[in-house]
C-alpha positions, 0 to 999 in steps of 0.5 A, a space after each residue: 500500500 502506497 499513501 500519496 502525500 500532499 494531494 490537491 483535492 480540487 478536483 475531487 470535490 464538485 465546489 472545485 475548492 481548493 485544499 490538499 490532503 497530506 495522505 490520500 489512498 484510493 480504495 478499489 478492494 474493501 481488503 485495503 481497508 483492513 491494513 493496520 497502518 489505517 487505523 492510527 491515521 485521523 481518517 475522512 472517508 470520500 466518495 464523489 465529493 459531491 456534497 463536500 465543502 472543502 474549508 482548507 488543507 485536511 492534515 489527515 488521511 482521506 480515503 477515496 472510495 472507489 470500489 466497483 461492481 454491480 450484479 444481481 443477489 438474489 430474487 424472491 417472489 416480491 423482489 429483486 435484490 441488487 448489491 453494488 460497490 461503493 465506489 460505483 457512480 450513482 446515476 449511472 447504477 441507476 440507469 444500469 438497473 433500469 437496463 436490467 429490467 429491475 426498476 425502483 431507483 428511477 426518480 433518484 436520477 442524476 443525482 451525483 455522487 456514489 452508491 456507498 454515499 447515498 444512504 449515508 444522506 439517505 438522498 431523495 428526490 420527486 417523492 422517494 427517499 433511498 432509504 425505501 429502497 434500501 436492504 442492507 450494507 456492509 462497512 468496514 468498522 475501524 474501532 473493531 477491525 472488522 466488517 460489519 453489516 447494518 439492515 434498513 432498520 439499524 441504519 435509522 433512516 430519516 429526511 437526509 439522515 442516517 445512522 451515519 451522521 448521527 453517530 458522525 462517522 462521515 466525519 470521524 471516518 470510523 465507517 467506510 461503507 464497501 457496499 450496499 444491496 437494494 431492494 427493488 419490489 417487482 410491483 411497480 408502480 410509478 411514482 409521479 406525484 410530483 407536479 415538475 415530473 407530472 407536467 414533463 410526462 404531460 408534455 410529451 404525452 405520456 399516460 402511461 409512463 414507463 419505467 425509463 419515461 419516468 426517469 428521462 423526464 427526471 432527467 430532463 427536469 433537472 437538466 433544465 433547473 440545477 447547473 451541470 457540476 463539470 460546467 458551473 461548480 455546485 453540490 446540488 441542492 445545499 440547504 435542507 428544506 425545513 420540516 416544522 409543525 403544523 401550527 408554525 406552517 399554518 401562521 407563515 402560509 397567512 403571512 406568506 400565502 404563495 408558501 410550498 408546504 408538504 404534510 409530512 406522515 408525521 403531522 409535521 410539515 416540509 417546507 421549500 427552501 429553494 422558495 424561502 431563499 429565493 423570497 429573500 433575493 437571493 436567486 441568482 445574487 452573488 456575493 464574490 464569487 459565491 452565489 445562488 443559482 439563477 434558475 434553482 435558488 436552493 443550489 448554491 454555485 462556485 463562479 470561479 476562484 472561491 474557497 470554503 470561507 466564500 462559501 461560508 460567508 456567502 451561506 451565512 448570508 442566505 441563512 440571515 436573510 431567511 431568518 430575517 424574513 420568515 424566522 426559519 433557521 436554514 440548515 446547509 446539506 454538505 459535510 463541511 471538512 
């Protein structure tokens, strides 16, 4: 095993922020993680870098998860069970499952990142969270020095949250997810309740969409609304959608009649952070080299030459203006390193 020294991390984060890792190791085989030399290092586990804000140099060991592989693990009368390595590109994996005739993940098309990172964040879009299609995962535990497994219940999935975030394991580098198994039900029904998706399908005159139709429509909507990180560096949605009690949502709706509200199963109400940011005057507004995207106010973008400090300054300004207008505190989605 050869650790690289003082590695430039700007190519490994989709915000294209500057920073170096004192030590770097690309992981392509789970067995690499068992090397005793890695146990004593200060670690950070990196996937696709699409949910990361670099605030400077990292003085420890950055483990870049690039474990490949995808296969049908098994099937039963009700579902297909698909296993993928942590380093597989998420969007490519979703499209592969559809091509194999295993639908269920199509609403999560075009989300950046890797398979291994998906359960940490419990990624979601267009009415689906990855936890709903999750079966289990395998991870290397640096404290136990062994591989451990987690089923769906033990992952404690919540809105953009999981056990791995709740325990801080994604920050302290204790756990490195090596593979994930998804349960894709054979009794497929299209999930098209989101207005943007339904409108896109209607515009294409598709009344009975196939899984690929849903994926194609979502890709079209996302490409219209969201910038390509290769063209305009960004991390996708930068803030969580606030979830508030029904009473607070009702109060806000009285003062702001256009406020989008999404009732949740637990009785609370999810609000649209992008709408709040736009109403606070930040859609298309910049603070130095960093701003909120002109087509979607929820997306923070780097117009060139930004640092982590620039991102934090813009984030704080957006949070302050939303707080002043709505008395709500926006929480950032990305991990800060």
